C-alpha positions in Angstrom: -19.3 -6.5 -7.5 -17.3 -7.5 -5.0 -19.0 -9.0 -1.9 -22.7 -10.0 -3.5 -23.8 -13.5 -3.5 -22.0 -15.7 -5.7 -24.7 -17.6 -8.9 -22.5 -20.8 -7.7 -20.4 -22.6 -5.7 -17.6 -22.6 -5.1 -16.9 -19.4 -5.8 -13.3 -19.1 -8.0 -10.9 -16.5 -7.0 -8.1 -16.2 -9.0 -4.6 -14.8 -7.1 -2.5 -12.6 -9.6 0.8 -13.2 -8.5 3.4 -10.5 -9.7 7.2 -11.1 -8.8 7.9 -9.4 -5.8 4.4 -9.9 -4.2 3.8 -9.6 0.2 3.6 -13.5 1.5 2.0 -12.1 4.2 -0.5 -9.8 1.9 -1.0 -13.2 0.6 -1.7 -15.7 2.9 -3.4 -12.3 4.8 -6.0 -13.5 2.1 -6.3 -17.2 2.4 -6.5 -18.4 5.0 -9.4 -16.7 5.8 -11.7 -18.6 3.1 -10.0 -21.9 3.8 -11.4 -21.1 7.4 -14.3 -20.3 6.2 -14.8 -23.6 4.2 -13.8 -25.5 7.1 -16.4 -24.0 9.7 -19.1 -24.1 6.8 -18.8 -27.3 6.1 -19.1 -26.5 3.0 -16.7 -25.4 0.3 -18.1 -22.2 -0.9 -14.6 -20.2 -1.8 -11.5 -22.0 -4.4 -8.6 -20.1 -5.4 -6.0 -20.3 -7.9 -2.6 -18.9 -8.6 -1.6 -17.1 -11.5 1.6 -16.1 -12.6 2.7 -15.0 -15.9 4.8 -17.4 -16.4 3.1 -20.3 -14.7 5.7 -22.4 -12.2 7.9 -20.6 -9.8 7.1 -16.9 -7.7 9.5 -15.1 -5.5 7.6 -13.4 -3.1 9.6 -10.3 -1.3 11.1 -12.1 1.0 13.3 -14.1 -1.5 10.8 -17.4 -0.6 9.2 -18.8 -4.3 5.5 -19.8 -4.4 4.8 -22.3 -6.9 1.5 -21.3 -9.0 -1.3 -23.0 -10.6 -0.9 -21.6 -13.5 0.0 -19.4 -15.9 -1.6 -16.2 -17.8 -2.2 -17.5 -21.2 -3.5 -21.1 -19.0 -5.7 -19.2 -17.4 -10.1 -19.1 -18.1 -12.4 -16.8 -16.5 -13.3 -16.1 -12.9 -15.5 -14.3 -10.9 -12.6 -12.5 -9.0 -8.9 -12.4 -10.0 -6.9 -10.2 -7.3 -4.1 -9.1 -8.0 -0.8 -9.0 -6.1 1.7 -6.5 -5.8 4.4 -5.5 -3.8 8.6 -4.2 -4.0 9.2 -2.2 -7.4 5.7 -3.0 -9.4 6.0 -0.2 -11.9 9.5 -2.3 -12.3 7.1 -5.8 -12.4 4.3 -4.5 -14.8 4.9 -6.2 -18.5 2.6 -6.2 -21.7 1.3 -9.3 -20.8 0.0 -8.4 -17.6 -1.6 -5.8 -18.4 -2.7 -7.6 -21.5 -4.3 -9.9 -19.4 -6.0 -7.4 -16.3 -7.3 -6.4 -19.1 -8.9 -9.4 -20.3 -10.8 -10.1 -17.2 -12.3 -6.7 -16.8 -13.9 -7.1 -20.2 -15.0 -10.4 -19.0 -17.0 -8.4 -16.5 -14.3 -10.1 -13.7 -14.5 -8.3 -11.1 -10.6 -6.8 -10.5 -8.6 -6.0 -6.6 -5.7 -4.5 -5.6 -4.0 -5.8 -3.3 -0.6 -3.4 -2.2 0.8 -2.0 -4.5 -1.4 -3.9 -7.6 -3.6 -0.2 -8.2 -0.3 0.9 -9.5 -0.6 -2.2 -12.4 -4.0 -1.8 -12.6 -3.9 1.7 -13.3 -1.5 1.4 -16.2 -3.7 -1.1 -18.0 -6.0 1.6 -17.8 -8.8 -0.5 -15.7 -9.4 2.0 -12.9 -10.9 5.3 -14.4 -13.1 7.1 -12.5 -13.0 4.8 -9.8 -12.0 5.2 -6.0 -8.9 2.6 -5.1 -6.3 3.0 -2.7 -2.5 1.5 -2.1 0.3 0.8 0.0 1.0 4.5 1.9 4.6 4.5 0.7 3.3 4.4 -2.5 0.1 6.2 -2.3 1.1 9.8 -3.4 3.7 9.6 -5.5 0.9 7.1 -7.8 -1.9 9.4 -7.1 -0.2 12.3 -8.9 1.5 10.1 -11.9 -2.6 9.5 -12.2 -5.3 11.6 -11.7 -8.3 10.4 -13.6 -8.0 8.0 -10.5 -9.5 9.0 -7.1 -6.5 7.6 -4.7 -7.8 7.8 -1.2 -5.8 6.2 1.7 -8.4 3.6 3.3 -7.8 0.0 4.3 -10.1 -1.1 1.6 -12.2 0.2 -1.1 -15.0 -1.2 -2.4 -16.1 0.8 -6.6 -18.6 -1.4 -8.5 -16.6 -4.1 -10.4 -13.1 -3.0 -8.3 -11.8 -2.9 -5.0 -8.3 -2.8 -3.4 -6.7 -3.2 0.0 -3.1 -1.7 0.7 -1.5 -5.2 1.6 -0.7 -6.7 4.8 -4.0 -7.0 7.5 -5.6 -5.1 5.4 -6.3 -8.5 3.4 -7.6 -10.4 6.8 -9.8 -7.0 6.9 -10.6 -7.7 2.9 -11.5 -11.6 2.9 -13.8 -10.9 6.3 -16.1 -8.1 4.8 -16.4 -10.4 1.9 -17.6 -13.6 4.0 -19.9 -11.1 5.3 -21.1 -9.3 3.5 -22.2 -12.6 1.5 -22.0 -15.5 4.1 -23.0 -12.8 7.9 -21.5 -11.9 10.3 -21.6 -14.7 12.3 -19.1 -17.1 9.9 -17.4 -14.4 9.3 -17.1 -14.1 13.4 -16.3 -17.3 13.8 -13.5 -17.5 11.2 -12.2 -14.2 13.0 -12.0 -15.7 16.0 -9.8 -19.3 14.5 -7.5 -16.4 13.5 -7.5 -14.9 16.8 -8.1 -11.8 15.3 -10.1 -9.6 17.8 -10.2 -5.8 16.3 -13.0 -4.7 13.5 -11.9 -2.1 11.8 -13.4 0.2 9.5 -12.9 0.6 6.1 -12.7 3.8 6.5 -9.5 3.5 9.8 -5.9 5.2 8.7 -3.3 3.1 7.4 -0.6 3.9 9.7 -0.6 4.4 13.3 -1.0 7.7 14.7 1.9 10.6 14.7 1.3 10.5 18.7 1.9 6.8 18.6 5.3 7.1 16.6 6.6 9.7 18.2 5.4 8.3 21.7 4.9 11.6 22.3 1.4 13.3 23.0 2.3 16.8 23.8 0.5 19.0 21.0 2.8 21.3 20.4 6.1 19.1 19.4 2.4 16.9 16.9 1.3 19.7 15.0 5.2 21.1 14.3 5.8 16.9 13.2 2.8 17.6 11.3 3.4 21.1 9.4 7.1 18.9 8.4 5.7 16.5 7.2 3.4 18.1 5.3 5.8 20.6 3.8 8.0 18.3 2.5 8.4 19.8 -1.2 8.1 23.1 0.0 10.3 23.1 3.4 8.8 26.0 6.0 12.0 28.0 8.0 11.9 26.9 11.5 10.6 30.5 12.5 8.0 30.2 10.6 6.5 27.0 12.1 7.4 28.8 15.4 4.9 31.7 14.2 2.5 29.7 14.1 2.8 27.0 16.7 3.0 30.5 18.7 6.3 29.7 19.8 9.7 31.5 19.4 11.8 29.1 17.6 14.2 28.7 20.7 11.0 26.9 22.9 10.6 25.4 19.9 14.1 23.8 19.8 13.8 23.0 23.3 10.9 20.7 22.7 12.4 19.2 19.7 15.9 18.7 22.3 13.5 17.6 25.2 11.3 14.7 23.3 13.6 14.3 19.8 16.9 14.4 21.2 18.1 16.5 18.4 16.9 19.8 16.5 13.9 20.5 14.7 15.8 22.0 11.4 18.0 18.1 12.0 15.0 16.7 12.7 12.6 17.8 9.5 16.3 17.7 7.2 16.5 13.6 7.9 12.2 13.2 7.1 12.6 14.3 3.4 16.0 12.9 3.3 13.8 9.1 4.5 11.2 9.7 1.5 14.7 10.8 -0.6 15.4 7.9 0.9 12.6 5.8 -0.6 11.5 7.5 -3.8 15.3 6.5 -4.7 14.5 2.9 -3.5 10.4 2.3 -4.9 10.0 4.6 -7.5 11.5 5.2 -11.4 12.4 9.1 -11.5 15.6 10.8 -12.0 17.7 11.7 -8.9 17.2 15.1 -10.0 13.7 15.3 -9.5 13.4 13.5 -6.0 15.8 16.1 -5.0 13.6 18.7 -6.0 10.3 16.8 -4.8 12.1 16.8 -1.1 12.7 20.2 -0.8 16.8 20.0 -1.4 17.7 23.8 -2.9 20.2 22.3 -5.6 21.3 18.3 -6.7 25.1 18.8 -4.9 22.8 20.4 -1.7 21.0 17.6 -2.0 23.8 14.1 -2.2 26.1 15.4 0.2 23.7 15.3 3.0 22.1 11.9 1.2 25.6 11.0 1.8 25.9 12.5 5.4 23.3 10.1 6.6 23.0 7.4 4.7 27.3 6.7 4.7 26.0 6.5 0.1 25.7 8.0 -2.8 22.2 8.0 -3.7 22.7 6.8 -7.4 24.0 4.2 -5.2 20.1 3.1 -3.6 19.4 1.7 -7.8 
């Protein structure tokens, strides 16, 4: 299991780079391993970059990274970490899925970084497991794959599967690996080398708090926005929100105008349109299905509202 002491050294870790992977997420995982080797004066970890075809792989930043080998040439690893990023549903190929299944059948510990849980789930190796992924993709992926237990956490380890939601969580994940295998002393020294002084728990939230996002501590405002965020597909009426907060509609409107400089209905509509834009860019769902999922009564109303906000039709986001 991920974190167990290896049987031999160096421990070989393969990073399977899927086009569109996060460059930041990759380096957040590699640098802790490099520092662990240097600080221990021993090659504890050895890493290999793998891609489907070998050669250069383009990251989500448009920067190409040269992989060490193709999946055809890759051997068995103790650990394989699948690294994905933008549009994971469009990056899947039979070759990638076959390689992931092959490694799983060989007993390799398999990790999913950023949005890679979508790909490893499609490979059929996460049924009955807990996993996590980037918060933007988590809910839609969980709905599509009910046999997998998706949770919004920073690190999930479940038997021979593990996952993190990308970006700095990869650093947390590797510090956990170093600490469990070689002690908290080495993990702390690595964190100090990386100027990383705040240790986060696995269950810490992926997003900043609503209070920080709104830059407000007003409890009524926070509760109102939370109700909106939890009811995007079937929007509540503004009167219903006000009643739940024991406010009049006029009081609720004054609250939103004071803190957010817009009416509650405008803020709610923009929340739903922002969600629709993300779904258009990151999923393969139809425009009609997305309009319904974001609480619009008709496609024409959705298209008109979308054009007013983003100055383009929804179909042009693809």
